[in-house]
N, C-alpha and C positions, 0 to 999 in steps of 0.2 A: 928868543924862543923860551917858553915856559918849561920849567923842569917837568919831566914826566912823573905822573903820580905813581908811587911805589905799588907794585902788585900786592894784592891781598894774600895773606898767608893761606896756604892750603890746609885742609883738615889734618893731614899728616904732619905738617910743620907745626901747627898749633899743638898737636898731641906731643910732639917731641919737646916743645918748649915746656909743656906742663910736666911731663914725666922726667925729662932730663936723663933718659936712658940711652946708652949706645945700642947699636943693633944687636949685639950678643945678649945684652941684658934684657932687651925687649923680647927677644926670641924666647928666653927662659920664662919671662913673665907671661907670654902667650901660651907656652907649653903648660904652665901651671893651671891656666884657665881651662884648657881642654882636659887635663888630668882630673881636675875637680869635677867637671861634668861626668867623665867616664866612671870614676870610682864611686861617686855618689849614686849614679844611676845603677851600677851593679850592686851596690850595697843595699839598695831597696829590695833586692830579690824579686823585683817585678819589672825588670828592664834588662835588655841585652845590648852589648856594644860590639860591633864588628871591628872597628878600628878607630884610632885617633891619628890624624895626619896634620903635619905642619910643614909648610913650604916657605914661600917668601914672606918674611916678617920685617923686612927693612922699613924703617920710618925715616930714612933720609929724604931730603926734599925731592919731590917728583916721583917717589916710589908709591906703588899702589898699597892698598890696605892689606893687612895680614891675611894670608890664605891658610887658614887652619880650621879644622872641623872635627867633630866626633860623630861617627855614624851610629846612631842609637835607635832602638825601638822600645816601646813600653807596653805594658799589659794592663795598666790601670791609670785613671786620671791623677791619682795621688802621686804615683811614681813620676808621671810627666811633670807635675808641678815641682816636685822635690829636686829632680835632676836639673831643671832649668836654673835653680839657685846655685848649683854646685860650682859653676865657673867663677862667678864674682866673689863668693865667700872664700874660695881657695886663694884667689889673688890677694884678698884683704889680709888673711892670716900670713901669707908668704911675705907681704910687704912689711908687716910688723916684725916677723922673726928675722928678716934680713936687715932690720933697722933702716928701712927705706920708706916707712910710712910718713906721709904728710897729708894734711887736709886736701891739698890740691891733687895729689895722686889718688887719694880715696875717691875724690870726685871723678877723676879720670876713669877709674874702674867702673863707676856707674855709667859713664858715657859710653865706654867700650862695650858695656853689656846691654845697651839699648835694645838689641835684637832679642835678647833673652826676656827682658821686661815686656817687650811687645808681645812675645809669644805667651807670656803669663797672662797679660790682659786679655788676649784673644781666647783664652780658655773659658772665660766667663765665670771663674771661680769666685766664691765669696771671700770677704776680708778674713773671716775665720779660717777658711781653707788655705789662703795664702800664708797666714801666720803659722798654721800647723805644718805646712810644707817647708817653710823656711827653718823652723825649729828642728824638724827632722833632718834637713840638709846639714845644718850646723852640727848636730850630733854625729851624723855619719862622717862628715868631714873630719871631725876631731878624733873619732874612733879609728879611722883609717888614714890618718895624716901621713904616716911613713910611706904608705903605698902611693899617695898622691905625689909626694916628693920624688919617689923612685920613678914613677911613670913620667913625671915632668922632665927628669934628667934624661931618661932614655929617649923620650920624644924629641927633646932638644938635640940630642946627639945624632939620632938615626932618622928623624923625620917621620917616623911611623911607629906605632905600637899596635900589635894585633889584639884581637879579642882574647886569644889564648894567653898571651902575655899578661893582659889586664886581669883576667880571672885568676891566674897564678899569683900575681902580686897581691890581689885582694885577699886571697886565702892565706897567704903568708902573713899579711898584716893583721889578720884577725886574732893572732895570738897575743897581741899587745894592744893596749888602749892608750892613745896619745891624748894629752890634755893641753889646754892653751899654754900652761906653764908646767911642762912635764917634769916630774921628779927624776933623779938619777935612776937608770934602769936597774931592776933587781938582778941579782947574780943569776946568770944563765938566760936572761931575757934577750931576745933578738935586738940588736942595735940598728940604727939607721944605716950603718955601713953594710950590715947583713942584707938589708932590703936592696940597697944599691947594687951590691955584688950579685944578688939573686936576679935582679932585673936585667943586668948585663948578660948573665948566664942564659936566661930564658930567651933574650933577644938573639943571642948567638946560636942557640939550638934551633930556633925558628928559621933563621936565615940558612942554616945548614940543611934543614929538611926541605926548604924551598928550592935550594940549588940542586938537591938530589932528585927532585921531581919537577923538572922544568915543564912549562906548557908545551903541548904538541905544536909542531911547526904550523904556522898559519892561524893558530888559535889566539884569541885576544882575551884579556881579563874582562870579567863582567863589569859593566859600568856601575858606579855608585848609584844608590837609590836617590832620586831627585827629591828635593824638598817638597812636601805636600802641604795641605792646609795646616795652619797653625792651631786650628781647633783640636782639642784633645780627642783622639780616636784610639781605640784599643788596637794594639799591634801596629801602630802607625810608624813606619821607619822614616827618619829624616836626618839631615845633617844639623847638628847643634853647633853653633860657632861660639 
């Protein structure tokens, strides 16, 4: 009897081989992507974010794709374009700062962001508009990098970051400007540990308020807005993955 042909690798298995991340590291990697979308969106001042959510992100053989999204709405086409770049460029900087960057992993970031690039293409924007949006996203990412790191950490740990928490962290990070190779912080300047501690404090306060005001018996949470057309529309809420 002829030997059976080996089964082809699933997309999840190929992804694992390329990234060489264990499940915990892949979860943080995914959290950074969502944090990038959320903070860049809010920093445009023309978008709002209801929440970031991360659930199953295991990439073990047979596991499903990462279940993570950012619930966002925007008020202008330029904000839409800019926030769509936020996830991938956050992961790119994070890989470099963690000394995890390789050409293969950089290519994996692009593959994992195919849905964002498809949404960008669907807007019908011009090459010039794409370039302006990406430049704006890079500037906002670097300016608010401590907030992205803090949001990623809280999202990884708790599985959800509310819009209130996101706005508070964005405001806190506005007092410092992060650069790709940041100099030592000036005396009295907030450190990354400050933002991490503040993120945990905000999350704890939100959970305490939620437990003090439970839903009435029989009530159910409102469902998340369903993904709508990828064409840019003003005030169009959707899940960005």
